[in-house]
Each structure stands twice: as structure tokens, then as C-alpha cells.
VOPAGU-2260 file (C-alpha; in pm, 1 decimal, decimal comma):
REM VOPAGU-2260
SITE   aa  ch    i         X         Y         Z
SITE  MET   A    0   -1223,3   -3162,2    3773,0
SITE  GLU   A    1   -1488,7   -3315,3    3997,3
SITE  PHE   A    2   -1705,7   -3002,1    4018,6
SITE  TYR   A    3   -1767,6   -2716,2    3780,6
SITE  THR   A    4   -1905,0   -2395,4    3931,1
SITE  TYR   A    5   -2042,5   -2083,1    3766,5
SITE  THR   A    6   -2244,1   -1771,4    3848,5
SITE  LEU   A    7   -2530,4   -1633,4    3640,3
SITE  PRO   A    8   -2556,6   -1257,2    3581,5
SITE  ASN   A    9   -2838,5   -1232,0    3838,8
SITE  GLY   A   10   -2626,9   -1387,4    4115,1
SITE  ILE   A   11   -2762,0   -1742,2    4108,7
SITE  ARG   A   12   -2468,3   -1977,9    4149,4
SITE  GLY   A   13   -2443,3   -2315,1    3981,6
SITE  ILE   A   14   -2253,0   -2637,4    4036,6
SITE  HIS   A   15   -2232,0   -2941,4    3809,2
SITE  ARG   A   16   -2065,1   -3278,9    3815,7
SITE  GLN   A   17   -2045,2   -3494,1    3503,5
SITE  VAL   A   18   -2090,6   -3866,9    3565,1
SITE  ARG   A   19   -2161,1   -4174,2    3355,8
SITE  SER   A   20   -2533,0   -4233,6    3400,5
SITE  THR   A   21   -2855,9   -4244,0    3203,3
SITE  VAL   A   22   -3021,6   -4049,9    3486,9
SITE  ALA   A   23   -2986,8   -3679,0    3567,7
SITE  HIS   A   24   -3060,3   -3500,0    3894,6
SITE  CYS   A   25   -3097,4   -3128,3    3954,1
SITE  ALA   A   26   -3214,1   -2896,1    4229,7
SITE  LEU   A   27   -3264,0   -2532,5    4312,8
SITE  VAL   A   28   -3141,7   -2480,1    4669,1
SITE  ILE   A   29   -3286,0   -2159,7    4817,7
SITE  GLY   A   30   -3130,0   -2018,1    5133,5
SITE  ALA   A   31   -3462,6   -1956,8    5305,6
SITE  GLY   A   32   -3630,0   -2172,5    5567,8
SITE  SER   A   33   -3831,4   -2161,2    5884,9
SITE  ARG   A   34   -3569,2   -1956,3    6071,8
SITE  ASP   A   35   -3639,7   -1670,1    5827,8
SITE  GLU   A   36   -4004,3   -1643,6    5932,7
SITE  HIS   A   37   -4114,9   -1348,9    6144,6
SITE  PRO   A   38   -4321,5   -1414,2    6459,7
SITE  GLY   A   39   -4674,0   -1465,9    6330,7
SITE  GLN   A   40   -4541,9   -1645,8    6020,4
SITE  TYR   A   41   -4443,8   -1979,9    6172,3
SITE  GLY   A   42   -4508,8   -2258,3    5923,1
SITE  LEU   A   43   -4517,4   -2019,0    5626,4
SITE  ALA   A   44   -4191,8   -2142,7    5468,6
SITE  HIS   A   45   -4327,2   -2498,4    5466,7
SITE  LEU   A   46   -4663,3   -2386,3    5324,6
SITE  THR   A   47   -4474,5   -2199,4    5052,7
SITE  GLU   A   48   -4294,9   -2520,0    4954,6
SITE  HIS   A   49   -4630,3   -2697,9    4914,2
SITE  ALA   A   50   -4782,7   -2401,8    4729,0
SITE  PHE   A   51   -4509,7   -2411,9    4463,4
SITE  PHE   A   52   -4685,8   -2713,0    4313,2
SITE  LYS   A   53   -5029,3   -2548,1    4286,0
SITE  GLY   A   54   -4998,7   -2367,1    3957,2
SITE  THR   A   55   -4784,3   -2115,7    3768,0
SITE  GLU   A   56   -4841,2   -1846,4    3506,5
SITE  ARG   A   57   -4790,2   -2120,4    3245,9
SITE  ARG   A   58   -4928,6   -2434,8    3410,2
SITE  ARG   A   59   -5221,0   -2556,6    3615,1
SITE  ALA   A   60   -5147,8   -2765,0    3926,5
SITE  TRP   A   61   -5205,8   -3096,5    3748,1
SITE  GLN   A   62   -4969,6   -2990,4    3469,4
SITE  VAL   A   63   -4696,6   -2911,5    3721,5
SITE  ASN   A   64   -4736,5   -3249,7    3886,4
SITE  CYS   A   65   -4757,5   -3448,2    3561,2
SITE  ARG   A   66   -4487,1   -3273,2    3358,3
SITE  LEU   A   67   -4199,7   -3499,8    3466,6
SITE  GLU   A   68   -4402,5   -3793,3    3596,5
SITE  ASN   A   69   -4539,6   -3853,2    3246,3
SITE  LEU   A   70   -4176,2   -3892,8    3138,4
SITE  GLY   A   71   -4099,5   -4136,0    3420,7
SITE  GLY   A   72   -3925,2   -3868,5    3624,5
SITE  GLU   A   73   -3988,8   -3720,4    3967,4
SITE  LEU   A   74   -4037,8   -3371,8    4109,6
SITE  ASN   A   75   -4027,8   -3299,3    4482,3
SITE  ALA   A   76   -3932,6   -3040,3    4743,9
SITE  PHE   A   77   -3849,9   -3010,6    5112,3
SITE  THR   A   78   -3808,3   -2739,4    5374,1
SITE  THR   A   79   -3551,6   -2721,9    5653,1
SITE  LYS   A   80   -3480,5   -2450,0    5906,2
SITE  GLU   A   81   -3237,4   -2280,6    5667,5
SITE  GLU   A   82   -3321,2   -2396,4    5313,4
SITE  THR   A   83   -3603,7   -2472,3    5073,4
SITE  THR   A   84   -3506,2   -2717,5    4799,5
SITE  ILE   A   85   -3693,5   -2805,4    4479,7
SITE  HIS   A   86   -3540,9   -3109,4    4309,8
SITE  ALA   A   87   -3604,4   -3335,8    4013,6
SITE  THR   A   88   -3485,8   -3666,1    3871,1
SITE  THR   A   89   -3520,4   -3751,0    3500,5
SITE  LEU   A   90   -3355,5   -3936,7    3219,7
SITE  ARG   A   91   -3048,5   -3754,3    3091,0
SITE  GLY   A   92   -3230,2   -3636,6    2778,4
SITE  ASP   A   93   -3501,4   -3467,9    2986,0
SITE  PHE   A   94   -3267,1   -3259,8    3201,6
SITE  ALA   A   95   -3363,3   -2933,4    3029,3
SITE  LYS   A   96   -3732,2   -3005,5    3090,4
SITE  ALA   A   97   -3661,9   -3054,6    3460,9
SITE  ALA   A   98   -3463,4   -2729,9    3483,0
SITE  GLU   A   99   -3738,9   -2536,5    3304,1
SITE  LEU   A  100   -4007,0   -2675,6    3536,2
SITE  ILE   A  101   -3809,9   -2591,6    3851,6
SITE  ALA   A  102   -3756,9   -2236,4    3726,3
SITE  ASP   A  103   -4125,8   -2204,9    3642,3
SITE  ILE   A  104   -4248,4   -2302,2    3987,9
SITE  ALA   A  105   -3972,4   -2110,7    4170,5
SITE  PHE   A  106   -4031,5   -1779,6    3990,8
SITE  ARG   A  107   -4377,0   -1789,7    3832,7
SITE  SER   A  108   -4600,3   -1966,2    4085,6
SITE  THR   A  109   -4935,4   -1789,5    4124,5
SITE  PHE   A  110   -5038,2   -1936,4    4463,2
SITE  PRO   A  111   -5412,5   -1960,2    4383,1
SITE  GLU   A  112   -5630,3   -1923,3    4692,1
SITE  ARG   A  113   -5850,4   -2227,2    4623,8
SITE  GLU   A  114   -5549,3   -2454,0    4590,6
SITE  ILE   A  115   -5384,0   -2306,6    4899,5
SITE  GLU   A  116   -5696,3   -2366,7    5110,0
SITE  ARG   A  117   -5701,8   -2728,6    4997,0
SITE  GLU   A  118   -5330,2   -2772,2    5070,4
SITE  LYS   A  119   -5371,2   -2633,4    5422,2
SITE  GLU   A  120   -5584,2   -2938,4    5501,9
SITE  VAL   A  121   -5308,3   -3165,4    5373,1
SITE  ILE   A  122   -5052,2   -2993,2    5597,1
SITE  ALA   A  123   -5294,3   -3008,0    5892,7
SITE  ASP   A  124   -5305,3   -3385,1    5841,9
SITE  GLU   A  125   -4922,2   -3386,5    5828,1
SITE  ILE   A  126   -4916,7   -3201,7    6162,0
SITE  ASN   A  127   -5156,5   -3458,3    6313,2
SITE  THR   A  128   -4934,1   -3741,3    6188,8
SITE  TYR   A  129   -4634,7   -3572,0    6349,9
SITE  LYS   A  130   -4823,0   -3538,4    6679,4
SITE  ASP   A  131   -4884,9   -3914,8    6674,6
SITE  SER   A  132   -4507,3   -3975,8    6670,4
SITE  PRO   A  133   -4364,0   -3907,9    7019,2
SITE  ALA   A  134   -4003,4   -3939,2    6901,9
SITE  GLU   A  135   -4042,8   -3673,4    6632,0
SITE  MET   A  136   -4244,9   -3442,0    6853,5
SITE  LEU   A  137   -3993,2   -3481,6    7136,0
SITE  TYR   A  138   -3705,4   -3385,9    6909,3
SITE  ASP   A  139   -3875,0   -3069,4    6782,7
SITE  THR   A  140   -3983,1   -2965,2    7131,7
SITE  PHE   A  141   -3628,3   -3016,9    7260,0
SITE  GLU   A  142   -3486,5   -2805,9    6978,2
SITE  ASP   A  143   -3743,9   -2532,6    7045,8
SITE  MET   A  144   -3633,4   -2522,8    7410,2
SITE  LEU   A  145   -3262,8   -2536,1    7329,4
SITE  PHE   A  146   -3294,2   -2238,7    7092,0
SITE  GLU   A  147   -3561,8   -2052,3    7286,6
SITE  GLY   A  148   -3577,2   -1684,1    7200,5
SITE  SER   A  149   -3418,6   -1729,2    6857,9
SITE  GLU   A  150   -3523,4   -1782,2    6496,6
SITE  LEU   A  151   -3434,8   -2151,5    6536,5
SITE  GLY   A  152   -3672,7   -2193,2    6829,7
SITE  HIS   A  153   -3987,5   -2307,5    6648,9
SITE  ASN   A  154   -4068,7   -2612,8    6440,3
SITE  ILE   A  155   -4096,8   -2617,4    6062,4
SITE  LEU   A  156   -4460,4   -2726,8    6030,1
SITE  GLY   A  157   -4604,7   -2452,9    6250,6
SITE  ARG   A  158   -4946,4   -2475,1    6417,8
SITE  LYS   A  159   -5279,9   -2545,4    6252,0
SITE  ALA   A  160   -5446,2   -2230,4    6386,4
SITE  ALA   A  161   -5175,1   -2006,3    6239,2
SITE  LEU   A  162   -5164,8   -2204,1    5916,2
SITE  MET   A  163   -5529,9   -2130,2    5845,3
SITE  ARG   A  164   -5461,9   -1753,1    5847,5
SITE  TYR   A  165   -5208,5   -1753,5    5563,8
SITE  ASP   A  166   -5304,1   -1670,8    5205,5
SITE  GLY   A  167   -5142,4   -1610,3    4868,9
SITE  ALA   A  168   -5048,2   -1254,4    4960,6
SITE  ALA   A  169   -4858,9   -1376,2    5269,5
SITE  ILE   A  170   -4668,0   -1629,0    5059,7
SITE  ARG   A  171   -4578,2   -1371,3    4795,3
SITE  ALA   A  172   -4452,6   -1129,7    5060,2
SITE  PHE   A  173   -4245,0   -1404,0    5222,6
SITE  THR   A  174   -4083,4   -1518,3    4897,2
SITE  ALA   A  175   -4012,5   -1160,4    4789,1
SITE  ARG   A  176   -3823,3   -1100,4    5114,4
SITE  THR   A  177   -3639,5   -1432,3    5145,2
SITE  HIS   A  178   -3614,5   -1605,0    4802,8
SITE  THR   A  179   -3348,3   -1374,7    4658,6
SITE  THR   A  180   -3118,5   -1472,5    4373,8
SITE  ASP   A  181   -2802,7   -1406,6    4576,5
SITE  ARG   A  182   -2909,7   -1692,4    4805,7
SITE  MET   A  183   -2980,5   -1955,5    4539,9
SITE  VAL   A  184   -2777,0   -2241,7    4392,6
SITE  PHE   A  185   -2872,9   -2458,5    4094,6
SITE  SER   A  186   -2705,8   -2797,5    4140,9
SITE  SER   A  187   -2692,5   -3072,1    3878,0
SITE  ILE   A  188   -2533,1   -3408,2    3813,6
SITE  GLY   A  189   -2552,7   -3620,5    3498,7
SITE  ASN   A  190   -2381,2   -3738,7    3183,5
SITE  PHE   A  191   -2360,3   -3403,4    3006,5
SITE  SER   A  192   -2090,8   -3139,2    2994,7
SITE  PRO   A  193   -2053,7   -2852,2    3241,6
SITE  LYS   A  194   -2107,0   -2609,6    2953,8
SITE  THR   A  195   -2442,0   -2773,8    2879,3
SITE  ALA   A  196   -2541,4   -2746,8    3244,7
SITE  GLU   A  197   -2445,1   -2378,7    3256,0
SITE  ALA   A  198   -2618,4   -2296,7    2927,8
SITE  THR   A  199   -2937,1   -2468,6    3047,2
SITE  ALA   A  200   -2929,0   -2280,4    3376,4
SITE  LEU   A  201   -2871,1   -1951,5    3194,8
SITE  ARG   A  202   -3161,3   -2017,7    2961,0
SITE  TYR   A  203   -3418,4   -2092,0    3230,5
SITE  PHE   A  204   -3289,2   -1910,4    3539,9
SITE  GLY   A  205   -3093,0   -1624,2    3382,8
SITE  GLU   A  206   -3395,9   -1416,7    3284,7
SITE  GLN   A  207   -3493,9   -1369,4    3651,1
SITE  ALA   A  208   -3410,3   -1021,7    3780,3
SITE  ALA   A  209   -3127,8   -1000,7    4035,1
SITE  THR   A  210   -3238,6    -959,3    4396,3
SITE  THR   A  211   -3039,9    -926,1    4716,9
SITE  ARG   A  212   -3127,4   -1027,5    5070,7
SITE  GLY   A  213   -3199,6    -729,3    5290,3
SITE  PHE   A  214   -3159,4    -886,3    5633,2
SITE  GLU   A  215   -2913,9   -1087,8    5839,9
SITE  ARG   A  216   -2993,7   -1389,8    6052,2
SITE  ALA   A  217   -2947,8   -1324,2    6423,0
SITE  ALA   A  218   -2728,2   -1562,8    6620,5
SITE  PRO   A  219   -2927,6   -1750,8    6887,3
SITE  PRO   A  220   -2882,2   -1618,3    7242,5
SITE  ALA   A  221   -2745,6   -1844,0    7514,4
SITE  VAL   A  222   -2987,5   -2056,4    7719,0
SITE  LYS   A  223   -2940,2   -2225,4    8054,4
SITE  PRO   A  224   -2928,0   -2607,4    8068,0
SITE  PHE   A  225   -3267,9   -2755,2    8149,9
SITE  GLU   A  226   -3423,5   -3083,8    8255,3
SITE  LYS   A  227   -3792,7   -3141,0    8197,9
SITE  THR   A  228   -4030,8   -3437,6    8204,8
SITE  VAL   A  229   -4367,4   -3423,7    8028,2
SITE  THR   A  230   -4643,4   -3675,7    8092,1
SITE  LYS   A  231   -4769,9   -3806,0    7758,2
SITE  HIS   A  232   -4904,9   -4146,8    7869,2
SITE  THR   A  233   -4689,4   -4320,8    7608,8
SITE  HIS   A  234   -4614,8   -4693,7    7623,1
SITE  GLN   A  235   -4242,0   -4615,4    7648,8
SITE  THR   A  236   -4022,9   -4343,4    7786,1
SITE  HIS   A  237   -3872,9   -4124,4    7511,7
SITE  CYS   A  238   -3571,3   -3918,1    7611,9
SITE  ILE   A  239   -3335,8   -3668,2    7446,2
SITE  ILE   A  240   -3012,0   -3550,4    7603,1
SITE  GLY   A  241   -2834,6   -3277,2    7409,9
SITE  ASN   A  242   -2658,2   -2945,6    7379,3
SITE  ARG   A  243   -2571,1   -2660,9    7147,2
SITE  ALA   A  244   -2285,9   -2736,0    6908,5
SITE  ARG   A  245   -2065,1   -2592,5    6636,8
SITE  GLY   A  246   -2217,3   -2446,5    6319,9
SITE  THR   A  247   -2135,8   -2521,6    5956,7
SITE  GLU   A  248   -1866,0   -2254,9    5933,8
SITE  GLU   A  249   -1676,9   -2367,5    6242,8
SITE  THR   A  250   -1341,4   -2540,9    6195,5
SITE  LYS   A  251   -1421,9   -2778,5    6483,6
SITE  ARG   A  252   -1727,8   -2914,9    6305,0
SITE  LEU   A  253   -1548,9   -3215,5    6150,7
SITE  PRO   A  254   -1399,6   -3359,2    6474,3
SITE  LEU   A  255   -1741,6   -3323,1    6637,9
SITE  ALA   A  256   -1907,1   -3506,2    6347,6
SITE  LEU   A  257   -1660,8   -3794,4    6381,9
SITE  LEU   A  258   -1704,4   -3797,4    6759,6
SITE  VAL   A  259   -2085,0   -3818,4    6737,0
SITE  ASN   A  260   -2054,6   -4097,6    6480,3
SITE  VAL   A  261   -1837,2   -4294,3    6724,9
SITE  LEU   A  262   -2083,3   -4228,7    7005,7
SITE  GLY   A  263   -2413,2   -4311,8    6841,0
SITE  GLY   A  264   -2387,8   -4325,0    6464,1
SITE  PRO   A  265   -2577,7   -4565,2    6237,6
SITE  SER   A  266   -2340,9   -4859,3    6279,0
SITE  ALA   A  267   -2412,3   -5142,7    6521,0
SITE  ASN   A  268   -2073,0   -5095,8    6685,8
SITE  SER   A  269   -2141,3   -4740,7    6807,4
SITE  LEU   A  270   -2062,6   -4696,3    7177,4
SITE  LEU   A  271   -2423,5   -4635,4    7277,9
SITE  ASN   A  272   -2564,5   -4921,8    7074,3
SITE  VAL   A  273   -2309,5   -5165,9    7216,7
SITE  GLU   A  274   -2349,8   -5049,4    7576,4
SITE  VAL   A  275   -2723,2   -4986,5    7604,7
SITE  ARG   A  276   -2873,6   -5226,5    7351,8
SITE  GLU   A  277   -2629,4   -5512,8    7307,9
SITE  LYS   A  278   -2479,8   -5544,7    7657,6
SITE  HIS   A  279   -2782,2   -5453,2    7866,6
SITE  GLY   A  280   -3080,0   -5501,6    7634,0
SITE  LEU   A  281   -3246,9   -5182,8    7757,3
SITE  SER   A  282   -3339,4   -5003,9    7434,6
SITE  TYR   A  283   -3431,3   -5088,6    7078,6
SITE  ASN   A  284   -3374,7   -4731,1    6957,4
SITE  ILE   A  285   -3070,5   -4536,8    7069,4
SITE  GLU   A  286   -2872,6   -4294,8    6854,8
SITE  ALA   A  287   -2678,0   -3969,1    6848,2
SITE  ASN   A  288   -2706,6   -3698,0    6585,3
SITE  TYR   A  289   -2526,7   -3377,0    6502,6
SITE  ILE   A  290   -2707,3   -3106,8    6302,7
SITE  PRO   A  291   -2500,9   -2797,9    6216,3
SITE  TYR   A  292   -2669,5   -2469,2    6126,2
SITE  GLY   A  293   -2502,0   -2162,4    5983,8
SITE  ASP   A  294   -2412,1   -2007,4    6318,1
SITE  SER   A  295   -2487,5   -2281,1    6569,9
SITE  GLY   A  296   -2570,5   -2648,7    6589,3
SITE  LEU   A  297   -2726,2   -2926,7    6788,4
SITE  VAL   A  298   -2605,1   -3258,3    6927,0
SITE  ALA   A  299   -2886,0   -3483,5    7044,9
SITE  ILE   A  300   -2880,7   -3832,6    7198,0
SITE  TYR   A  301   -3214,9   -4009,6    7175,5
SITE  PHE   A  302   -3334,0   -4332,4    7334,3
SITE  SER   A  303   -3662,3   -4504,1    7407,9
SITE  SER   A  304   -3707,0   -4765,6    7679,6
SITE  GLU   A  305   -3943,9   -4921,1    7925,9
SITE  HIS   A  306   -4038,1   -4664,8    8189,5
SITE  ALA   A  307   -3853,3   -4857,9    8460,0
SITE  ASN   A  308   -3529,8   -4859,1    8255,7
SITE  GLU   A  309   -3505,4   -4484,4    8193,3
SITE  ALA   A  310   -3268,1   -4403,8    8478,7
SITE  GLN   A  311   -3030,4   -4688,6    8392,1
SITE  CYS   A  312   -3025,2   -4588,5    8025,0
SITE  ALA   A  313   -2945,1   -4228,8    8116,9
SITE  GLU   A  314   -2669,8   -4345,9    8351,0
SITE  LEU   A  315   -2512,7   -4560,3    8078,3
SITE  VAL   A  316   -2526,8   -4268,6    7835,0
SITE  GLU   A  317   -2354,4   -4039,4    8084,8
SITE  ARG   A  318   -2087,7   -4304,2    8142,5
SITE  GLN   A  319   -2000,5   -4299,6    7772,4
SITE  LEU   A  320   -1999,7   -3919,4    7762,2
SITE  GLN   A  321   -1768,8   -3906,3    8062,8
SITE  ARG   A  322   -1536,1   -4154,3    7898,0
SITE  LEU   A  323   -1514,7   -3945,9    7580,0
SITE  ARG   A  324   -1455,5   -3627,2    7780,5
SITE  THR   A  325   -1166,0   -3771,4    7978,2
SITE  THR   A  326   -1008,4   -4060,4    7786,8
SITE  PRO   A  327    -870,5   -4002,2    7434,2
SITE  LEU   A  328    -930,1   -4275,4    7179,3
SITE  THR   A  329    -637,1   -4510,1    7131,0
SITE  GLY   A  330    -453,6   -4506,8    6801,1
SITE  ARG   A  331    -632,7   -4822,0    6691,9
SITE  GLN   A  332    -975,4   -4690,2    6794,7
SITE  LEU   A  333    -918,9   -4361,9    6613,0
SITE  SER   A  334    -797,3   -4537,1    6298,8
SITE  MET   A  335   -1102,3   -4763,4    6291,7
SITE  ALA   A  336   -1336,8   -4469,5    6356,7
SITE  LYS   A  337   -1187,5   -4273,0    6067,0
SITE  LYS   A  338   -1206,0   -4567,0    5829,5
SITE  GLN   A  339   -1568,6   -4632,0    5923,3
SITE  PHE   A  340   -1667,0   -4265,1    5881,9
SITE  ILE   A  341   -1493,8   -4235,4    5544,5
SITE  ALA   A  342   -1660,9   -4554,7    5422,1
SITE  GLN   A  343   -2003,0   -4428,2    5531,1
SITE  LEU   A  344   -1948,0   -4102,7    5341,1
SITE  ALA   A  345   -1825,7   -4291,1    5034,0
SITE  ILE   A  346   -2128,3   -4520,3    5033,5
SITE  SER   A  347   -2361,5   -4223,0    5076,6
SITE  GLY   A  348   -2184,0   -4054,6    4786,1
SITE  GLU   A  349   -2277,6   -4347,1    4561,0
SITE  SER   A  350   -2625,5   -4191,9    4546,7
SITE  ASN   A  351   -2593,2   -3926,5    4277,6
SITE  GLU   A  352   -2906,0   -3754,6    4404,3
SITE  ASN   A  353   -2770,1   -3724,0    4758,9
SITE  TYR   A  354   -2436,3   -3605,5    4623,1
SITE  MET   A  355   -2606,3   -3341,9    4408,1
SITE  LEU   A  356   -2816,7   -3210,9    4698,7
SITE  SER   A  357   -2515,6   -3203,3    4931,1
SITE  ALA   A  358   -2303,6   -3018,8    4674,2
SITE  GLY   A  359   -2572,2   -2755,2    4625,0
SITE  LYS   A  360   -2608,3   -2692,1    4996,3
SITE  SER   A  361   -2230,7   -2677,4    5045,9
SITE  LEU   A  362   -2188,8   -2419,7    4770,9
SITE  LEU   A  363   -2475,2   -2212,7    4913,5
SITE  THR   A  364   -2327,8   -2223,1    5264,0
SITE  HIS   A  365   -1953,7   -2197,8    5197,3
SITE  ASP   A  366   -1935,4   -2060,9    4840,4
SITE  GLU   A  367   -1704,8   -2354,0    4766,4
SITE  ILE   A  368   -1702,6   -2730,6    4798,3
SITE  ASP   A  369   -1440,8   -2986,4    4890,6
SITE  THR   A  370   -1395,5   -3293,7    4675,6
SITE  MET   A  371   -1451,9   -3625,0    4852,0
SITE  GLU   A  372   -1075,1   -3681,7    4848,1
SITE  GLU   A  373   -1022,9   -3350,4    5029,2
SITE  VAL   A  374   -1284,8   -3443,5    5286,9
SITE  TYR   A  375   -1120,4   -3783,6    5339,2
SITE  ALA   A  376    -782,4   -3614,1    5386,8
SITE  LYS   A  377    -925,8   -3379,6    5649,5
SITE  ILE   A  378   -1077,4   -3674,6    5836,5
SITE  GLY   A  379    -748,9   -3861,2    5816,0
SITE  ALA   A  380    -568,0   -3567,5    5976,3
SITE  LEU   A  381    -792,4   -3555,7    6284,8
SITE  THR   A  382    -629,8   -3637,1    6619,4
SITE  ALA   A  383    -759,5   -3801,9    6934,8
SITE  ALA   A  384    -694,3   -3476,9    7121,5
SITE  GLN   A  385    -930,1   -3289,9    6887,0
SITE  LEU   A  386   -1209,5   -3537,9    6958,9
SITE  THR   A  387   -1152,5   -3514,4    7333,7
SITE  GLU   A  388   -1160,5   -3135,6    7310,3
SITE  ALA   A  389   -1492,0   -3150,9    7123,1
SITE  ALA   A  390   -1633,4   -3387,3    7386,3
SITE  GLU   A  391   -1522,7   -3157,8    7669,8
SITE  GLU   A  392   -1695,0   -2865,3    7500,0
SITE  VAL   A  393   -2026,9   -3026,6    7399,5
SITE  PHE   A  394   -2080,1   -3324,0    7632,3
SITE  THR   A  395   -2105,6   -3113,2    7947,8
SITE  LYS   A  396   -2390,2   -2917,5    8109,5
SITE  MET   A  397   -2630,2   -3096,4    7877,6
SITE  SER   A  398   -3008,0   -3054,5    7874,7
SITE  ARG   A  399   -3268,5   -3330,1    7891,7
SITE  LEU   A  400   -3631,0   -3365,0    7782,4
SITE  THR   A  401   -3836,7   -3675,7    7858,3
SITE  TYR   A  402   -4181,4   -3792,0    7746,0
SITE  LYS   A  403   -4338,2   -4070,3    7949,3
């Protein structure tokens, strides 16, 4: 069996995969992110992630940060719009130490005011760094506009002015409301048995009282397509063309993922890279991405170019979109696209850490997980008509945001 799953008495679910390795990876995936913030709390989920490392009932901040590093391991965390993840990498023999530390910071952090004030300055510097990157800022602004009026319509970092108002009490109130045990998954991968993984999770996470989420996420309301240009006095034009898309629980998610990979995935033979970069030499950076959320999603095509080349780049992009909307892939094209996509997933799966994080998120979202062989079989069963249908649905009435 590739995966072993279990549920602790308090509702925390677990997933483990046994592999031959001297290294172990584990993570607590919490189903709470920036979309769970109330108005007036924007940026609080991200601050909470940082504050986890600032001391617990058992450890000072330096002890948290040195516990695994002194053993050659790593401890880290990240926040998305829908999850907060605390993860660790250690030698196999130190797996229990990693699990204990994650449980300590997830459930017994004290959020000391002095440390929080210091960390606010670190996040303010992170926000300034983000503002110095037009491509990143453009993407977040586009997403804010595409999901305007919804929980998804604000960026993860928040604003510096709001950040400075938050304190330990605000963090404790936020975690009490959103970090509930029924929305947590402990994911692990390493050369130890599933029973060992479950026993370790029970020992360190099982003593936490069961809690249940008391709210539901609201589906984002519809928005009209938009086209906006913002003067930023950048050396290049930065442009995003995109649209709403299928969420993680939609059956049409997989054909859309394959379609976007064909259009502008990481390979040099993607349609956009060949047409815009290789044939016409108009852009160094051009790509397409698909990000599914629980009840919605986003497809975004990004390119940067000389100011004078913007219109031609946009025209070439639209030409490829029109082609995908109206002309199904040939049998040979579809076969090659499937093989490429499967190979990319297989190579990504060679990273045990990535595999562990993906498995945890999948179990949290779907309460089950497909093996890689099952995923490959589903990709193999996709038809050209399904991809054309996805293109007709998403690659029409698209919105555009440009910085120049």
C-alpha cells in the first residue's frame, strides 16, 4: 500500500508513506489561510505563521529555531490562501523530535508581544521586497481584482499599516477560530512503519482537545471581465491575462491542468514559449499557470516585454488561445502532451518532501488521495474533446492587467 491513513481521536487525520531513505519529512497542514481572515485582519494568517517560531510554553524562540538545526535538520512554514503548513526535515532517527516540535509550536505557542513586534519589522521588509518585484505585485493585484468582493480578494502579506495593529491577543483569537483539529492533517514520509508514524502522531498530537470549525467559506461572487493598465515606470511591460477556473473538487480540473501545461507550462516546447520567445524573440519570461482553490480557481498567463512589443505579444497569446478553443489536439499531440505531463509529475514526485506536502494537502482537501499510478491512469484517459471544452470555458472573456 502506497499510503497509510489514520484519524486521531481528536479528529486530526494522518497520512504516511514508507520509503527507503535515511531522511524523514513531516508536516502539519492546517486548513486555514488568508481567505479565512475577516476584514480588518488581512495579513494576520501570515503573521501567525511567523509568530509560531517565537516561543512556546516549553521553549524560548532560540530553542525553537535551534532544536532541529542542531541535529542537522530543518524547520519551516508557509502560508497560502487556504492553508498554513509547518514542516520539518530530519534524519530518520529524529522523526519523533520533529513531530514533537511541530506539535509544540502549533498548540503551545505563547506569541510574546516583544517577539511579535520585532517580527512585524521582518514582515514589513518582506512586503517592501515584494513591492520591488513588479511581476509578483502584478499577479497579486490581478488576483485581488479577479476575486473582488470575496475572501480570496486580498493578498497574503497584508499591508504594513494593518500589520502594526495586530498583537498576541489577535493571533490567539484567529487561531482559536480557524486552527481546529477537524481541519488538520499530519503528513509524514520516511523509512519507518505506518504504525510507528501513527503512534508518534498520537503521542504528540493526540492530547490536543478536539475542536470543530464553526464557519463555512463563502464562494466568490461573479465579476465582470476587466482590462486595466497601471503606470509603474518599469523598464518593461508586465502583463497578466487570465480568468476564473475550476476548483480542486471539480471533475474538470485535470483536463484544465493538462491544457495549461500545453499552453505555457515549464517546458521549452510549450505553445507560448515556442511562439512568443523562440519564433519572434519578444519575451524572455512567458508562462501560464493554473491555481485551483477549494471552490474556484485561477488561470493566469504572464509575460514581460519591451513596451513597444506588448500589443504583438498579446496578439500572439490570443492566437494560441483561439487555436485551443477551436481546434482539438491531434492524436499525436495529445499523446505527447500526456507523456510530458506524466513525466513532469513523476520527476516532481522524486522529491520526498514535495510528495509528503502534496499528500497532506490532498488528504485535507479530498479526505482521500490517489496513488501516482491512479493519477497517471486518469491523465491517460483524457480526450482531446475534454481539453477543447476546458479551453472554450476558460479561455474566453478573459481579463487583463498591465504594468508599464
